[in-house]
N, C-alpha and C positions, 0 to 999 in steps of 0.2 A: 195572636195578639201583635206580633211584630208587623204583620201585614197591615193591621189596622193603624198602628202608629206610623208606619212608613208611607202608606198609599192613600188612606182614607181621610176624609175631612173629620176633624174632631167634633164631638158633641159639644155644644156650647150654649150658654155657659154651663159649667158642671153643676148638676143638681146635688143637693145635700143627700147624704146617705140616710135613709130612714127605713123603718120596717113597720109594716102594719101588723096588727095582732094575728092576722091569718097568713102572714108571709111564710113560705116554706123554703125560702132560699137560705142555705147554710151560711153563705158568706158572699160578700161583694166588695169590690175595690174599685175606686175611681183612679185611673192612671192619667196624670196630666201629660199633655203633649207639649214639649218645649216650643216657645215662640220661634217662628220661622221654620218649623219642621215641615209645614205644609204651605203651599201657596194659598193665600187667602182667596176664597171665591169672590167673584166680582160683586155679588150682592151682600157681602159681609163688610161691615164698617170696621176700620182698623182699631177704633176705640173700644170695640167689644172685648170682653175678657176672653182669654184663651180657654179652650175646652179640653177634652181628653176622650178617653175610651172607658167604657164600663165593663168590668169583668165580674161575672157571677158564677158561682158553683153551688152544686147541691149533691149531697150523697144520699142515694135512695136505699131503702131497706133491702132491696134485692142485690146490693153490691155494685150498682151502676153509678158512676160519677158523671153528672151532666155539667159541662162547662159552656159558658156563653160569653162572647165578646161582642159588644155593641159599639158602633162608631157612627159617624155622620154620613157614611156612604162615600162612594167615589164614582168616577165616570164609567167604570165597568163593574159587573157583578162578580163576586168571588167565585172562581171556578178552579178545579185542579188543572195544572198545566203538565205538559210533557217536555221539559227542558232537555237540551243536549247534555251530554256527559260533562262538558266543560263549562256549562252555565253556572254562575255564582248563586243563583236563586231559582225560585219557581217550583220548589218541591214541597212547600208547607202543607197545602191542602191534600196533596197526594199522600203525605205521611199521615195526616189526620184520617184520611180514608182507609189506610191500612190498619191503623190502631183502633179506630172507633167502631163500635157495633152499629152505629147510625150517626149521621150528621146532616146538617142542612143549613139553609140560609132563610131568614125571615126578613121581610121588608116592612117598614112602617114609615109614615111621613117623616122625612129628615133623618132617618137612621136605618142601619142595616145590622142585623145580628147573625153571626155565624155561631152555631152550637154543635156540640159533639157529645155523644153518650159513650163513655169508656168503661169497660169492665174493670172494677177496682176492688175486688174482694181482698180483705186483709189476709196476709200470709204471716203466720207466726212460726218462727224458727223453733225447732225442738231443741231443747238443751239436754244434753246427756251428761249429767254429773259435772258440776262446776261451770266455770265461765266458758262460753262458746269460743271466745277469742283465744283461749289458751290451747285449744285443740289443734 
């Protein structure tokens, strides 16, 4: 999500959050992008309202959490990088690649979605007599 906020064009204007009766998305959040965070594209009028990015998540019955971040796209396609040890950034998608069981990029007119499927089965700590914090 930080890459979407930092490098991509915002979606604009932000749509209202709505759910159809058949929606399977567990949750979604619109994240506003502050004015001036992105250079305005030449074809965008300055009077248009600012946009943002859309974040969605869904927990599946098999214990997999799917996360999606949709933005307005950028000049380049999201790809994992190989930064030097002293680089301040460039590791985000490589981290996603290591943590996710699968991930990818979907393109649609005026938007790009990066998604990741993460194993997220709940783990419950066993309590052995009394409060676990006192042990």
